[in-house]
C-alpha positions in Angstrom: 20.7 -48.9 16.8 20.0 -48.4 13.1 16.2 -48.7 13.6 16.2 -46.1 16.3 18.0 -43.7 14.0 15.6 -44.3 11.2 12.6 -43.8 13.5 14.1 -40.6 14.9 14.9 -39.3 11.4 11.3 -40.1 10.3 9.8 -38.3 13.3 12.1 -35.4 12.7 10.9 -35.1 9.1 7.3 -35.5 10.1 7.5 -32.6 12.6 9.7 -30.4 10.5 7.2 -30.6 7.6 4.4 -29.7 10.0 6.4 -26.7 11.3 6.9 -25.3 7.8 3.3 -25.8 6.7 1.8 -23.4 9.3 -0.5 -20.7 7.9 0.4 -17.1 8.1 -2.2 -14.6 9.4 -2.1 -10.8 9.0 -2.5 -9.6 12.5 -1.7 -5.9 12.3 -1.6 -3.3 9.5 -0.1 0.1 10.2 0.1 3.0 7.8 2.7 5.7 8.0 2.0 8.7 5.9 4.2 11.7 5.2 1.8 14.3 3.7 -1.9 15.0 3.7 -3.3 11.7 2.4 -5.7 10.1 4.8 -5.2 6.6 6.2 -8.8 5.7 5.3 -8.3 6.5 1.7 -5.2 4.3 1.5 -7.0 1.4 3.3 -10.0 1.7 0.8 -7.7 1.3 -2.2 -6.0 -1.8 -0.8 -7.6 -5.2 -0.4 -5.5 -6.2 2.6 -7.4 -6.8 5.8 -6.5 -8.1 9.2 -7.3 -11.8 9.6 -6.3 -12.8 6.0 -4.7 -16.2 6.0 -1.9 -17.4 3.6 -0.8 -21.0 3.3 2.9 -20.1 2.9 5.5 -17.3 2.4 5.2 -17.4 -1.4 1.5 -16.6 -1.3 2.1 -13.8 1.2 4.9 -12.3 -1.0 2.8 -12.5 -4.1 -0.1 -10.8 -2.4 2.0 -8.0 -1.0 3.6 -7.4 -4.4 0.2 -7.0 -5.9 -0.8 -4.6 -3.2 2.4 -2.6 -3.9 1.4 -2.4 -7.6 -2.0 -1.2 -6.5 -0.3 1.6 -4.5 2.0 2.5 -7.3 -0.9 2.8 -9.8 -2.5 5.6 -7.8 0.5 7.8 -9.0 0.1 10.3 -6.2 3.1 9.2 -4.1 6.8 10.0 -4.5 7.6 6.9 -2.4 5.6 3.9 -1.3 6.6 0.7 0.3 5.1 -2.3 2.0 7.1 -4.3 4.5 6.3 -7.0 7.0 7.6 -8.9 10.0 6.6 -12.3 11.2 6.6 -13.1 14.9 7.0 -16.5 16.6 3.3 -17.3 16.4 3.2 -16.9 12.6 1.4 -13.6 12.8 2.3 -11.1 10.2 2.7 -7.4 11.0 2.4 -5.3 7.8 3.7 -1.7 7.6 2.7 0.6 4.7 4.9 3.7 4.3 3.9 6.5 2.0 5.3 9.9 1.1 3.0 12.2 -0.8 4.1 13.8 -4.0 3.2 17.4 -5.0 -0.3 17.2 -6.3 -1.3 20.9 -6.4 -0.8 22.7 -9.7 -1.5 26.4 -10.0 -1.4 27.3 -13.7 -1.6 31.0 -14.7 -3.3 31.9 -17.9 -4.0 34.8 -20.2 -7.0 35.3 -22.4 -8.0 37.9 -24.9 -11.6 38.6 -25.8 -12.6 41.3 -28.3 -15.6 42.3 -26.2 -14.1 42.4 -22.7 -10.4 42.8 -23.5 -7.5 41.2 -21.7 -8.2 38.7 -18.9 -5.8 37.1 -16.5 -6.4 34.2 -14.2 -5.3 31.1 -12.5 -6.3 27.4 -13.0 -6.1 25.5 -9.7 -5.8 21.7 -10.0 -5.5 19.4 -7.1 -5.1 15.6 -7.7 -5.5 14.7 -4.0 -8.1 17.1 -2.7 -8.6 16.7 1.1 -6.3 13.8 1.1 -8.9 11.5 -0.4 -7.7 10.9 -4.0 -10.3 13.3 -5.4 -9.6 15.4 -8.4 -10.5 19.1 -8.0 -10.0 22.0 -10.3 -11.3 25.6 -10.5 -10.7 28.7 -12.6 -9.9 32.0 -10.8 -10.3 35.1 -12.9 
């Protein structure tokens, strides 16, 4: 009876180690944006792609935290988060949520020139022009 228990325990350990060593694969990436930023611009900044394989949860967590830092370094969002769900087949579904910050700055200015006199105008600065992370500015006089 003791040998059967040892054999069953050894088999249990063998199969349980195999279950916990399965690789995780990014199967789906969805991007939810509140604002005018385009999804393609966000995907170009991140290195995450579908089909990426991770040997364990720790590697996946490390990679996703690096991607979160990459999003935060853009400094155009009031809120950004990356979450994930793992289904029964060890496929990872990643959701990227972003809320745009205010990136348009109209700045009025006054200028005096001895030849032309007083001059008023507006400097228009947009840090996320067309939702593509492009800096744009112009002077309106």
